PDB file as gemmi writes it, atoms N, CA and C in Angstrom:
CRYST1    1.000    1.000    1.000  90.00  90.00  90.00 P 1                      
ATOM      1  N   MET A   1     134.611  83.423 119.368  1.00  0.00           N  
ATOM      2  CA  MET A   1     133.529  82.539 118.295  1.00  0.00           C  
ATOM      3  C   MET A   1     132.003  83.083 118.159  1.00  0.00           C  
ATOM      4  N   LEU A   2     131.668  83.712 119.404  1.00  0.00           N  
ATOM      5  CA  LEU A   2     130.233  84.069 119.549  1.00  0.00           C  
ATOM      6  C   LEU A   2     130.134  85.512 118.996  1.00  0.00           C  
ATOM      7  N   LYS A   3     131.305  86.156 119.001  1.00  0.00           N  
ATOM      8  CA  LYS A   3     131.307  87.581 118.584  1.00  0.00           C  
ATOM      9  C   LYS A   3     131.440  87.434 116.951  1.00  0.00           C  
ATOM     10  N   LEU A   4     132.191  86.556 116.565  1.00  0.00           N  
ATOM     11  CA  LEU A   4     132.361  86.369 115.171  1.00  0.00           C  
ATOM     12  C   LEU A   4     130.923  85.903 114.438  1.00  0.00           C  
ATOM     13  N   PHE A   5     130.001  84.900 115.091  1.00  0.00           N  
ATOM     14  CA  PHE A   5     128.864  84.666 114.861  1.00  0.00           C  
ATOM     15  C   PHE A   5     127.792  85.716 114.614  1.00  0.00           C  
ATOM     16  N   ALA A   6     127.761  86.557 115.769  1.00  0.00           N  
ATOM     17  CA  ALA A   6     126.861  87.711 115.828  1.00  0.00           C  
ATOM     18  C   ALA A   6     127.171  88.728 114.857  1.00  0.00           C  
ATOM     19  N   PHE A   7     128.428  89.022 114.150  1.00  0.00           N  
ATOM     20  CA  PHE A   7     129.002  89.887 113.411  1.00  0.00           C  
ATOM     21  C   PHE A   7     128.379  89.372 111.986  1.00  0.00           C  
ATOM     22  N   SER A   8     128.663  88.067 111.956  1.00  0.00           N  
ATOM     23  CA  SER A   8     128.321  87.482 110.629  1.00  0.00           C  
ATOM     24  C   SER A   8     126.744  87.468 110.570  1.00  0.00           C  
ATOM     25  N   MET A   9     125.822  87.194 111.505  1.00  0.00           N  
ATOM     26  CA  MET A   9     124.626  87.579 111.369  1.00  0.00           C  
ATOM     27  C   MET A   9     124.188  89.154 111.179  1.00  0.00           C  
ATOM     28  N   ALA A  10     124.991  89.762 111.796  1.00  0.00           N  
ATOM     29  CA  ALA A  10     124.430  91.300 111.406  1.00  0.00           C  
ATOM     30  C   ALA A  10     124.856  91.695 109.932  1.00  0.00           C  
ATOM     31  N   LEU A  11     125.979  91.253 109.460  1.00  0.00           N  
ATOM     32  CA  LEU A  11     126.290  91.273 108.378  1.00  0.00           C  
ATOM     33  C   LEU A  11     125.372  91.000 107.358  1.00  0.00           C  
ATOM     34  N   ILE A  12     124.686  89.659 107.464  1.00  0.00           N  
ATOM     35  CA  ILE A  12     123.819  89.039 106.531  1.00  0.00           C  
ATOM     36  C   ILE A  12     122.395  89.836 106.638  1.00  0.00           C  
ATOM     37  N   LEU A  13     122.084  90.270 107.922  1.00  0.00           N  
ATOM     38  CA  LEU A  13     120.830  91.044 107.963  1.00  0.00           C  
ATOM     39  C   LEU A  13     120.939  92.460 106.977  1.00  0.00           C  
ATOM     40  N   LEU A  14     122.216  92.940 107.483  1.00  0.00           N  
ATOM     41  CA  LEU A  14     122.458  94.057 106.655  1.00  0.00           C  
ATOM     42  C   LEU A  14     122.322  94.082 104.971  1.00  0.00           C  
ATOM     43  N   ALA A  15     122.943  93.080 104.559  1.00  0.00           N  
ATOM     44  CA  ALA A  15     122.986  92.503 103.124  1.00  0.00           C  
ATOM     45  C   ALA A  15     121.447  92.446 102.540  1.00  0.00           C  
ATOM     46  N   SER A  16     120.825  91.637 103.416  1.00  0.00           N  
ATOM     47  CA  SER A  16     119.448  91.274 103.088  1.00  0.00           C  
ATOM     48  C   SER A  16     118.458  92.600 102.815  1.00  0.00           C  
ATOM     49  N   THR A  17     118.600  93.549 103.862  1.00  0.00           N  
ATOM     50  CA  THR A  17     117.989  94.765 103.849  1.00  0.00           C  
ATOM     51  C   THR A  17     118.318  95.491 102.730  1.00  0.00           C  
ATOM     52  N   CYS A  18     119.503  95.715 102.436  1.00  0.00           N  
ATOM     53  CA  CYS A  18     120.167  96.432 101.313  1.00  0.00           C  
ATOM     54  C   CYS A  18     119.586  95.924  99.881  1.00  0.00           C  
ATOM     55  N   LEU A  19     119.366  94.455  99.748  1.00  0.00           N  
ATOM     56  CA  LEU A  19     118.764  93.769  98.643  1.00  0.00           C  
ATOM     57  C   LEU A  19     117.316  94.141  98.383  1.00  0.00           C  
ATOM     58  N   ALA A  20     116.750  94.170  99.552  1.00  0.00           N  
ATOM     59  CA  ALA A  20     115.240  94.178  99.624  1.00  0.00           C  
ATOM     60  C   ALA A  20     115.021  95.575  99.394  1.00  0.00           C  
ATOM     61  N   ALA A  21     115.391  96.678  99.613  1.00  0.00           N  
ATOM     62  CA  ALA A  21     115.467  97.866  99.559  1.00  0.00           C  
ATOM     63  C   ALA A  21     115.679  98.408  97.902  1.00  0.00           C  
ATOM     64  N   SER A  22     116.587  97.751  97.299  1.00  0.00           N  
ATOM     65  CA  SER A  22     117.002  97.943  95.972  1.00  0.00           C  
ATOM     66  C   SER A  22     115.802  97.186  94.980  1.00  0.00           C  
ATOM     67  N   LYS A  23     115.034  96.506  95.469  1.00  0.00           N  
ATOM     68  CA  LYS A  23     114.131  95.497  94.538  1.00  0.00           C  
ATOM     69  C   LYS A  23     112.894  96.388  94.104  1.00  0.00           C  
ATOM     70  N   PRO A  24     112.910  96.710  92.934  1.00  0.00           N  
ATOM     71  CA  PRO A  24     111.924  97.542  92.263  1.00  0.00           C  
ATOM     72  C   PRO A  24     110.254  97.087  92.706  1.00  0.00           C  
ATOM     73  N   VAL A  25     109.381  98.023  92.849  1.00  0.00           N  
ATOM     74  CA  VAL A  25     108.043  97.773  93.239  1.00  0.00           C  
ATOM     75  C   VAL A  25     107.188  97.984  92.287  1.00  0.00           C  
ATOM     76  N   SER A  26     106.473  96.855  92.210  1.00  0.00           N  
ATOM     77  CA  SER A  26     105.523  96.555  90.729  1.00  0.00           C  
ATOM     78  C   SER A  26     104.258  97.792  90.898  1.00  0.00           C  
ATOM     79  N   ASP A  27     103.702  98.182  89.823  1.00  0.00           N  
ATOM     80  CA  ASP A  27     102.638  98.974  90.033  1.00  0.00           C  
ATOM     81  C   ASP A  27     101.387  98.411  90.792  1.00  0.00           C  
ATOM     82  N   ASP A  28     101.256  97.098  90.295  1.00  0.00           N  
ATOM     83  CA  ASP A  28     100.159  96.165  91.062  1.00  0.00           C  
ATOM     84  C   ASP A  28     100.321  96.465  92.545  1.00  0.00           C  
ATOM     85  N   MET A  29     101.694  96.129  93.072  1.00  0.00           N  
ATOM     86  CA  MET A  29     101.971  96.268  94.362  1.00  0.00           C  
ATOM     87  C   MET A  29     101.663  97.662  95.161  1.00  0.00           C  
ATOM     88  N   ILE A  30     101.982  98.733  94.275  1.00  0.00           N  
ATOM     89  CA  ILE A  30     101.765 100.042  94.836  1.00  0.00           C  
ATOM     90  C   ILE A  30     100.297 100.453  94.971  1.00  0.00           C  
ATOM     91  N   SER A  31      99.520  99.898  93.935  1.00  0.00           N  
ATOM     92  CA  SER A  31      98.093  99.929  93.700  1.00  0.00           C  
ATOM     93  C   SER A  31      97.435  99.372  95.146  1.00  0.00           C  
ATOM     94  N   ASP A  32      97.490  97.973  95.112  1.00  0.00           N  
ATOM     95  CA  ASP A  32      97.245  97.294  96.583  1.00  0.00           C  
ATOM     96  C   ASP A  32      97.486  97.924  97.730  1.00  0.00           C  
ATOM     97  N   GLU A  33      98.839  98.578  98.155  1.00  0.00           N  
ATOM     98  CA  GLU A  33      98.926  99.020  99.302  1.00  0.00           C  
ATOM     99  C   GLU A  33      98.308 100.455  99.536  1.00  0.00           C  
ATOM    100  N   VAL A  34      98.264 101.163  98.279  1.00  0.00           N  
ATOM    101  CA  VAL A  34      97.136 102.412  98.434  1.00  0.00           C  
ATOM    102  C   VAL A  34      95.975 102.135  98.839  1.00  0.00           C  
ATOM    103  N   ARG A  35      95.314 101.194  98.273  1.00  0.00           N  
ATOM    104  CA  ARG A  35      94.026 100.789  98.254  1.00  0.00           C  
ATOM    105  C   ARG A  35      93.810 100.315 100.030  1.00  0.00           C  
ATOM    106  N   ILE A  36      94.947  99.691 100.295  1.00  0.00           N  
ATOM    107  CA  ILE A  36      94.870  99.091 101.965  1.00  0.00           C  
ATOM    108  C   ILE A  36      94.676 100.242 102.693  1.00  0.00           C  
ATOM    109  N   LYS A  37      95.849 101.187 102.662  1.00  0.00           N  
ATOM    110  CA  LYS A  37      95.861 102.330 103.413  1.00  0.00           C  
ATOM    111  C   LYS A  37      94.581 103.109 103.225  1.00  0.00           C  
ATOM    112  N   LEU A  38      94.097 103.511 102.208  1.00  0.00           N  
ATOM    113  CA  LEU A  38      92.600 104.273 102.140  1.00  0.00           C  
ATOM    114  C   LEU A  38      91.591 103.505 102.811  1.00  0.00           C  
ATOM    115  N   THR A  39      91.488 102.233 102.791  1.00  0.00           N  
ATOM    116  CA  THR A  39      90.232 101.424 103.496  1.00  0.00           C  
ATOM    117  C   THR A  39      90.702 101.604 105.097  1.00  0.00           C  
ATOM    118  N   GLY A  40      91.727 101.628 105.311  1.00  0.00           N  
ATOM    119  CA  GLY A  40      92.070 101.464 106.697  1.00  0.00           C  
ATOM    120  C   GLY A  40      92.244 102.611 107.535  1.00  0.00           C  
ATOM    121  N   ASP A  41      92.187 103.784 107.049  1.00  0.00           N  
ATOM    122  CA  ASP A  41      92.219 105.151 107.444  1.00  0.00           C  
ATOM    123  C   ASP A  41      90.859 105.677 107.831  1.00  0.00           C  
ATOM    124  N   PRO A  42      90.557 106.027 109.024  1.00  0.00           N  
ATOM    125  CA  PRO A  42      89.210 106.381 109.456  1.00  0.00           C  
ATOM    126  C   PRO A  42      88.769 107.959 108.874  1.00  0.00           C  
ATOM    127  N   ILE A  43      89.755 108.556 108.285  1.00  0.00           N  
ATOM    128  CA  ILE A  43      89.499 109.811 107.507  1.00  0.00           C  
ATOM    129  C   ILE A  43      89.185 109.436 106.038  1.00  0.00           C  
ATOM    130  N   ALA A  44      90.143 108.835 105.469  1.00  0.00           N  
ATOM    131  CA  ALA A  44      90.026 108.579 103.888  1.00  0.00           C  
ATOM    132  C   ALA A  44      88.871 107.508 103.541  1.00  0.00           C  
ATOM    133  N   LYS A  45      88.696 106.465 104.366  1.00  0.00           N  
ATOM    134  CA  LYS A  45      87.807 105.491 103.877  1.00  0.00           C  
ATOM    135  C   LYS A  45      86.414 106.009 103.782  1.00  0.00           C  
ATOM    136  N   GLY A  46      85.483 105.271 102.925  1.00  0.00           N  
ATOM    137  CA  GLY A  46      84.351 105.889 102.788  1.00  0.00           C  
ATOM    138  C   GLY A  46      84.040 106.556 101.644  1.00  0.00           C  
ATOM    139  N   GLY A  47      84.825 107.041 100.932  1.00  0.00           N  
ATOM    140  CA  GLY A  47      84.951 107.893  99.649  1.00  0.00           C  
ATOM    141  C   GLY A  47      84.794 106.986  98.580  1.00  0.00           C  
ATOM    142  N   ASN A  48      84.354 107.488  97.457  1.00  0.00           N  
ATOM    143  CA  ASN A  48      84.469 106.524  96.169  1.00  0.00           C  
ATOM    144  C   ASN A  48      85.521 106.827  95.483  1.00  0.00           C  
ATOM    145  N   ILE A  49      86.737 106.427  95.892  1.00  0.00           N  
ATOM    146  CA  ILE A  49      88.089 106.470  95.303  1.00  0.00           C  
ATOM    147  C   ILE A  49      88.712 105.739  94.436  1.00  0.00           C  
ATOM    148  N   THR A  50      89.005 105.892  93.317  1.00  0.00           N  
ATOM    149  CA  THR A  50      89.681 104.711  92.233  1.00  0.00           C  
ATOM    150  C   THR A  50      91.163 105.075  92.149  1.00  0.00           C  
ATOM    151  N   VAL A  51      92.012 104.003  92.367  1.00  0.00           N  
ATOM    152  CA  VAL A  51      93.282 104.203  92.261  1.00  0.00           C  
ATOM    153  C   VAL A  51      93.820 103.528  90.854  1.00  0.00           C  
ATOM    154  N   ASP A  52      94.794 104.513  90.191  1.00  0.00           N  
ATOM    155  CA  ASP A  52      95.406 103.885  88.960  1.00  0.00           C  
ATOM    156  C   ASP A  52      96.924 104.149  89.281  1.00  0.00           C  
ATOM    157  N   VAL A  53      97.735 103.284  88.900  1.00  0.00           N  
ATOM    158  CA  VAL A  53      99.285 103.440  88.900  1.00  0.00           C  
ATOM    159  C   VAL A  53      99.802 103.131  87.590  1.00  0.00           C  
ATOM    160  N   LYS A  54     100.715 103.800  86.999  1.00  0.00           N  
ATOM    161  CA  LYS A  54     101.403 103.776  86.064  1.00  0.00           C  
ATOM    162  C   LYS A  54     102.979 104.138  86.040  1.00  0.00           C  
ATOM    163  N   GLN A  55     103.883 103.298  86.208  1.00  0.00           N  
ATOM    164  CA  GLN A  55     105.317 103.373  86.297  1.00  0.00           C  
ATOM    165  C   GLN A  55     105.451 104.288  87.755  1.00  0.00           C  
ATOM    166  N   GLY A  56     104.660 103.909  88.739  1.00  0.00           N  
ATOM    167  CA  GLY A  56     105.007 104.567  90.044  1.00  0.00           C  
ATOM    168  C   GLY A  56     104.291 105.652  90.526  1.00  0.00           C  
ATOM    169  N   VAL A  57     103.689 106.124  89.371  1.00  0.00           N  
ATOM    170  CA  VAL A  57     102.606 107.570  89.305  1.00  0.00           C  
ATOM    171  C   VAL A  57     101.211 107.218  89.655  1.00  0.00           C  
ATOM    172  N   VAL A  58     100.848 107.682  90.813  1.00  0.00           N  
ATOM    173  CA  VAL A  58      99.438 107.151  91.412  1.00  0.00           C  
ATOM    174  C   VAL A  58      98.435 108.079  90.934  1.00  0.00           C  
ATOM    175  N   THR A  59      97.328 107.893  90.207  1.00  0.00           N  
ATOM    176  CA  THR A  59      96.400 108.848  89.983  1.00  0.00           C  
ATOM    177  C   THR A  59      95.061 108.465  90.847  1.00  0.00           C  
ATOM    178  N   LEU A  60      94.686 109.188  91.519  1.00  0.00           N  
ATOM    179  CA  LEU A  60      93.612 109.175  92.436  1.00  0.00           C  
ATOM    180  C   LEU A  60      92.259 109.883  91.682  1.00  0.00           C  
ATOM    181  N   THR A  61      91.107 109.122  91.483  1.00  0.00           N  
ATOM    182  CA  THR A  61      89.939 109.893  91.039  1.00  0.00           C  
ATOM    183  C   THR A  61      88.993 109.195  91.925  1.00  0.00           C  
ATOM    184  N   GLY A  62      87.528 110.044  91.701  1.00  0.00           N  
ATOM    185  CA  GLY A  62      86.335 109.627  92.233  1.00  0.00           C  
ATOM    186  C   GLY A  62      85.878 110.801  93.244  1.00  0.00           C  
ATOM    187  N   THR A  63      85.123 110.647  94.369  1.00  0.00           N  
ATOM    188  CA  THR A  63      84.575 111.650  94.842  1.00  0.00           C  
ATOM    189  C   THR A  63      84.869 111.467  96.407  1.00  0.00           C  
ATOM    190  N   ALA A  64      84.979 112.345  97.014  1.00  0.00           N  
ATOM    191  CA  ALA A  64      85.146 112.432  98.453  1.00  0.00           C  
ATOM    192  C   ALA A  64      84.059 113.114  99.133  1.00  0.00           C  
ATOM    193  N   GLU A  65      83.806 112.884 100.430  1.00  0.00           N  
ATOM    194  CA  GLU A  65      82.554 113.624 101.073  1.00  0.00           C  
ATOM    195  C   GLU A  65      83.029 114.966 101.540  1.00  0.00           C  
ATOM    196  N   ALA A  66      84.295 115.278 101.592  1.00  0.00           N  
ATOM    197  CA  ALA A  66      85.045 116.642 102.146  1.00  0.00           C  
ATOM    198  C   ALA A  66      86.440 116.520 101.948  1.00  0.00           C  
ATOM    199  N   GLU A  67      86.722 118.096 101.677  1.00  0.00           N  
ATOM    200  CA  GLU A  67      88.100 118.506 101.398  1.00  0.00           C  
ATOM    201  C   GLU A  67      89.292 117.608 102.059  1.00  0.00           C  
ATOM    202  N   GLN A  68      89.008 117.397 103.205  1.00  0.00           N  
ATOM    203  CA  GLN A  68      89.837 116.625 104.290  1.00  0.00           C  
ATOM    204  C   GLN A  68      90.139 115.212 103.831  1.00  0.00           C  
ATOM    205  N   GLN A  69      89.111 114.587 103.349  1.00  0.00           N  
ATOM    206  CA  GLN A  69      88.926 113.294 102.881  1.00  0.00           C  
ATOM    207  C   GLN A  69      89.903 113.248 101.765  1.00  0.00           C  
ATOM    208  N   LYS A  70      89.802 114.068 100.668  1.00  0.00           N  
ATOM    209  CA  LYS A  70      90.645 114.119  99.387  1.00  0.00           C  
ATOM    210  C   LYS A  70      92.153 114.233  99.701  1.00  0.00           C  
ATOM    211  N   ASN A  71      92.398 115.486 100.810  1.00  0.00           N  
ATOM    212  CA  ASN A  71      93.759 115.700 101.046  1.00  0.00           C  
ATOM    213  C   ASN A  71      94.336 114.472 101.757  1.00  0.00           C  
ATOM    214  N   ARG A  72      93.562 113.825 102.644  1.00  0.00           N  
ATOM    215  CA  ARG A  72      94.260 112.776 103.289  1.00  0.00           C  
ATOM    216  C   ARG A  72      94.579 111.542 102.421  1.00  0.00           C  
ATOM    217  N   ALA A  73      93.717 111.171 101.239  1.00  0.00           N  
ATOM    218  CA  ALA A  73      93.911 110.208 100.468  1.00  0.00           C  
ATOM    219  C   ALA A  73      95.256 110.480  99.585  1.00  0.00           C  
ATOM    220  N   GLY A  74      95.453 111.673  99.347  1.00  0.00           N  
ATOM    221  CA  GLY A  74      96.726 112.060  98.575  1.00  0.00           C  
ATOM    222  C   GLY A  74      97.798 111.798  99.549  1.00  0.00           C  
ATOM    223  N   LYS A  75      97.874 112.362 100.733  1.00  0.00           N  
ATOM    224  CA  LYS A  75      99.085 111.938 101.670  1.00  0.00           C  
ATOM    225  C   LYS A  75      99.158 110.551 101.995  1.00  0.00           C  
ATOM    226  N   LEU A  76      98.158 109.805 101.983  1.00  0.00           N  
ATOM    227  CA  LEU A  76      98.496 108.456 102.397  1.00  0.00           C  
ATOM    228  C   LEU A  76      98.966 107.744 101.164  1.00  0.00           C  
ATOM    229  N   ALA A  77      98.623 108.057  99.992  1.00  0.00           N  
ATOM    230  CA  ALA A  77      99.417 107.626  98.667  1.00  0.00           C  
ATOM    231  C   ALA A  77     100.682 107.674  98.658  1.00  0.00           C  
ATOM    232  N   LYS A  78     101.204 109.125  98.852  1.00  0.00           N  
ATOM    233  CA  LYS A  78     102.469 109.562  98.849  1.00  0.00           C  
ATOM    234  C   LYS A  78     103.466 108.593  99.662  1.00  0.00           C  
ATOM    235  N   LYS A  79     102.646 108.255 100.924  1.00  0.00           N  
ATOM    236  CA  LYS A  79     103.706 107.400 101.683  1.00  0.00           C  
ATOM    237  C   LYS A  79     103.805 106.329 101.328  1.00  0.00           C  
ATOM    238  N   VAL A  80     103.213 105.508 100.310  1.00  0.00           N  
ATOM    239  CA  VAL A  80     103.416 104.123  99.894  1.00  0.00           C  
ATOM    240  C   VAL A  80     104.864 104.121  99.183  1.00  0.00           C  
ATOM    241  N   ASN A  81     105.518 102.856  99.709  1.00  0.00           N  
ATOM    242  CA  ASN A  81     106.914 102.579  98.988  1.00  0.00           C  
ATOM    243  C   ASN A  81     106.834 102.384  97.580  1.00  0.00           C  
ATOM    244  N   GLY A  82     107.576 103.065  96.719  1.00  0.00           N  
ATOM    245  CA  GLY A  82     107.568 102.897  95.211  1.00  0.00           C  
ATOM    246  C   GLY A  82     106.881 104.165  94.414  1.00  0.00           C  
ATOM    247  N   VAL A  83     106.099 104.950  95.299  1.00  0.00           N  
ATOM    248  CA  VAL A  83     105.273 105.946  94.691  1.00  0.00           C  
ATOM    249  C   VAL A  83     106.225 107.131  94.315  1.00  0.00           C  
ATOM    250  N   LYS A  84     106.029 107.299  93.216  1.00  0.00           N  
ATOM    251  CA  LYS A  84     107.106 108.595  92.580  1.00  0.00           C  
ATOM    252  C   LYS A  84     106.535 109.992  92.664  1.00  0.00           C  
ATOM    253  N   GLN A  85     105.161 109.977  92.273  1.00  0.00           N  
ATOM    254  CA  GLN A  85     104.124 110.977  92.123  1.00  0.00           C  
ATOM    255  C   GLN A  85     102.817 110.489  92.467  1.00  0.00           C  
ATOM    256  N   VAL A  86     101.994 111.431  92.860  1.00  0.00           N  
ATOM    257  CA  VAL A  86     100.514 111.283  93.256  1.00  0.00           C  
ATOM    258  C   VAL A  86      99.709 112.596  92.606  1.00  0.00           C  
ATOM    259  N   ILE A  87      98.742 112.325  91.524  1.00  0.00           N  
ATOM    260  CA  ILE A  87      97.997 112.989  90.867  1.00  0.00           C  
ATOM    261  C   ILE A  87      96.569 112.959  91.559  1.00  0.00           C  
ATOM    262  N   ASN A  88      96.314 113.847  92.214  1.00  0.00           N  
ATOM    263  CA  ASN A  88      94.901 113.813  93.159  1.00  0.00           C  
ATOM    264  C   ASN A  88      93.711 114.503  92.211  1.00  0.00           C  
ATOM    265  N   ASN A  89      93.041 113.589  91.348  1.00  0.00           N  
ATOM    266  CA  ASN A  89      91.890 114.266  90.790  1.00  0.00           C  
ATOM    267  C   ASN A  89      90.666 113.921  91.228  1.00  0.00           C  
ATOM    268  N   ILE A  90      90.622 113.559  92.853  1.00  0.00           N  
ATOM    269  CA  ILE A  90      89.539 113.641  93.668  1.00  0.00           C  
ATOM    270  C   ILE A  90      88.525 114.842  93.705  1.00  0.00           C  
ATOM    271  N   THR A  91      87.388 114.630  93.338  1.00  0.00           N  
ATOM    272  CA  THR A  91      86.503 115.883  93.504  1.00  0.00           C  
ATOM    273  C   THR A  91      85.895 115.841  94.898  1.00  0.00           C  
ATOM    274  N   VAL A  92      85.372 116.852  95.307  1.00  0.00           N  
ATOM    275  CA  VAL A  92      84.847 117.004  96.742  1.00  0.00           C  
ATOM    276  C   VAL A  92      83.211 117.035  96.432  1.00  0.00           C  
ATOM    277  N   ALA A  93      82.325 116.372  96.908  1.00  0.00           N  
ATOM    278  CA  ALA A  93      80.850 116.344  96.514  1.00  0.00           C  
ATOM    279  C   ALA A  93      80.265 117.648  97.043  1.00  0.00           C  
ATOM    280  N   LYS A  94      79.317 117.936  96.186  1.00  0.00           N  
ATOM    281  CA  LYS A  94      78.766 119.443  96.637  1.00  0.00           C  
ATOM    282  C   LYS A  94      78.164 119.328  98.179  1.00  0.00           C  
ATOM    283  N   GLY A  95      78.315 120.386  98.857  1.00  0.00           N  
ATOM    284  CA  GLY A  95      78.022 120.332 100.191  1.00  0.00           C  
ATOM    285  C   GLY A  95      79.156 119.865 101.125  1.00  0.00           C  
ATOM    286  N   GLY A  96      80.133 119.269 100.574  1.00  0.00           N  
ATOM    287  CA  GLY A  96      81.382 118.696 101.320  1.00  0.00           C  
ATOM    288  C   GLY A  96      82.200 120.085 101.832  1.00  0.00           C  
ATOM    289  N   LYS A  97      82.631 119.791 102.881  1.00  0.00           N  
ATOM    290  CA  LYS A  97      83.683 120.731 103.628  1.00  0.00           C  
ATOM    291  C   LYS A  97      85.070 120.547 103.207  1.00  0.00           C  
TER     292      LYS A  97                                                      
END                                                                             
């Protein structure tokens, strides 16, 4: 009986995970998650970066203090669930490395 219960619970957990994975992610959710990642990252935070999302395509614009900050912002955005493509239009401020 205990084995049947454990098997049933595992099956329910697996089914719920599959259903959650197939749920589409909205552009607003993607935008929020990218902004959270950017502000929480010690390298990417501090830049004047704007996030725009249309149909899963993230466009980053604004100014970064250094090339490393620009690159890090693009990498973080790519890791967000639902992102199909990242267009990194961030410019590096004069004197930035």
